N, C-alpha and C positions, 0 to 999 in steps of 0.2 A: 033191631037191625044190626047187622054185624058188618064191620069193615074188614076188608082184606088188604093187606100191604104187599105190594109186589116185592119180590126179593131180588135184590141186586140186578135190576134190569137197566142196562145202559142203552141209550138211544143209538140208533144206527147212524154212522157218519159216512158221507160220500167222500171219496178221495178226489182232491183237486189236481188235475194234471194240466200243465201248460204245454200247449203245442204251438211251436213257432210256425209262422207262415213263410214259405220260401227260405232264402238264406238268412241265417240268424243275424240280426242287427243292421242289415243294409236296406231293409224295406222302409224303415221309419224315415220320413222326409226331414224331420228335425235333425236327426243324426247325420244325414247326408249333407245338409247345409252347414252343420258344425264342422264336419271333416273338410269341406271346401274352404271355410274361413281359416282354419288352422293351416291348411296347405298354402293359402295366399299369404298369411302372416309370415310363414317361414321364408317364402320367396322374397317378400318385402325386406325382411331382416338381412338376408343374404345380399340383396341389392344395395341396401344402405351401407353394409360393411364394405362392399366393393367401392362405392362412391367415396367413403372415408379414406380408404387405402389410396385410391387414385389422387384425391386432393392432398393428402399428406406427402405423397411422392412429388407432386407438382410444386408444392410449397417448399419442400426441402431442396429441390433442385434449383430453385431460384435463390435460395439462401446460400450465401458464400461463407463457407467455413474457413477459419484462418489456417494458413499453412504453418508448418513448424518454424519457418524463417520469420514469419510475421510475429508469432508468439515469442520467439527468442529475442527479437529486437526491442530495445527500450525506446521510450518516446524521445523525440528530439530534445536536445539540451538547449535551454535558453539562459543567457547570462543573468536575467532577472531572477530566475529560480535558484541560482547558486550564489548565495550571499554569505559573507562571514566578516568578522572583525579580527584584527590582529594587533597585538601590543608587544613592544620590546622593552625589557627591563634589564637594568644592571643593578642587581641587589634590589632594594626597594624603590630605586629611582628609575622613572621611565626615561628612555632615550628615544630620539627621533631621527629621521633621515638627515644625514649630513653631520651628525654629532661626532666629536672626537672623544674617545674614551680611553682611560688609562688602565683599565683592567681588561683581561681577555675573556671574561665569561659574561654571557648574556642569556636571558630567557625569552623565548618567543611563546606567547600564549594567546588564546582567544576562543572564539566559538563559531561554529557553522550554524546559521539560522535554519530552522525547520528541518533539522538533521534527519529525524525519523522519516519524514515524508519523502525527502529527496533520496534517502537510502533505499526506500521501497521502490521508487521509480528507477533508480540507477544503482543496483546492488554492488557493482564493481567500483563505486565512487571511492576515491582516495584523497586525503589531504596531504599535500607535500610541502616540505620546507627544503629548499635547494635540491629538489628532485627526489628526496628520500621520503617515503611514506611514513606518516606520523600517526600513532594510535589516537583515535577519537572515541570518547565515551558515548553512552547512549543519549546524552543530552547535547552532544555536538561539541563539547569542550575539548580542547587539546592544550598541551604544554610540552615544550622541549627546551633543554639547555644546550647551548652551543659554545664552542671555544673559538675565539677570533685569532687570526694570524696578524702579525704586524703589518700595518698598512691598511688600505681600504678593503672592506669586507662587504660583499653583497649578500643580503638575506632575502631570498625570493620565496614567497608563499603562493600556492595555487591549489585549485580543486581539479583533480584529474578524473575524467569520465571517459571510458572507452579509449584510453591512451591519449586523450586530448586534454591539454591544460586550459582551464577557464579561470577568469578573475585573478590573473597574475598580478602580484604586487611586490615591489622591491623597496628595501630599506638599505642604504649604504652607511655603514659605520666605519670610522677609521680608528684603528687601535694604535695608540702611540703611548708606550709605557713611560716615556720621559715627560709627557705633558704634565705641567703642574696644575694644581687646582686653579681654575680660572677665577681670579678675583680681580675686579677692576683696580688698576693702580690708583693709589691715593696721591694726588698732587699736593705738595705742601703749599699752604697759603702763607704768603709773606706776612709777617707780623708788622703791622703799621701802628705807629704811635703818633699821635698828634699832640702837640703841646698846646695847652690852652692859650688862647690869644687874649690879650688885654685890650679893652676898649679905650 
């Protein structure tokens, strides 16, 4: 028995052709419902954006924004927030109100408390001695040398904010170059001798 081998025979294939029914893509019910959902989502997003814009306009219209005059004005000044100490020296010796001094040079020094904070609140703050602005360092310390005239001298210190003086303090020193060093007079004690008595 003999076998025969077919030579290069390829089976026949049928060509598959897709034919759409009606308009392409719009007859499928699932596709139609998906298109409706997407359209509604777009409308909802637009509606939410409109609501957000309206709410933000309403909220900002009730919010009062500061005007330039309000921003530029400093908070009201209270005497308690402006505190300082002041000392008056003649050389190494402190002098006080009412003293009579024989030299004409004195030093006025001290410190403003919480200087950095009060300088932030009132940037135009000045420390004055007899009306003249005195330099103050970052820690609030100040010092100034003064020359006295013969007779009574008023040394007035103050904190000036917006042209107004606060915490005014005065020391009156009298300069008299002829005053001697004040030492209390020594009164002589009479010498008493007593003779011994005999019994």
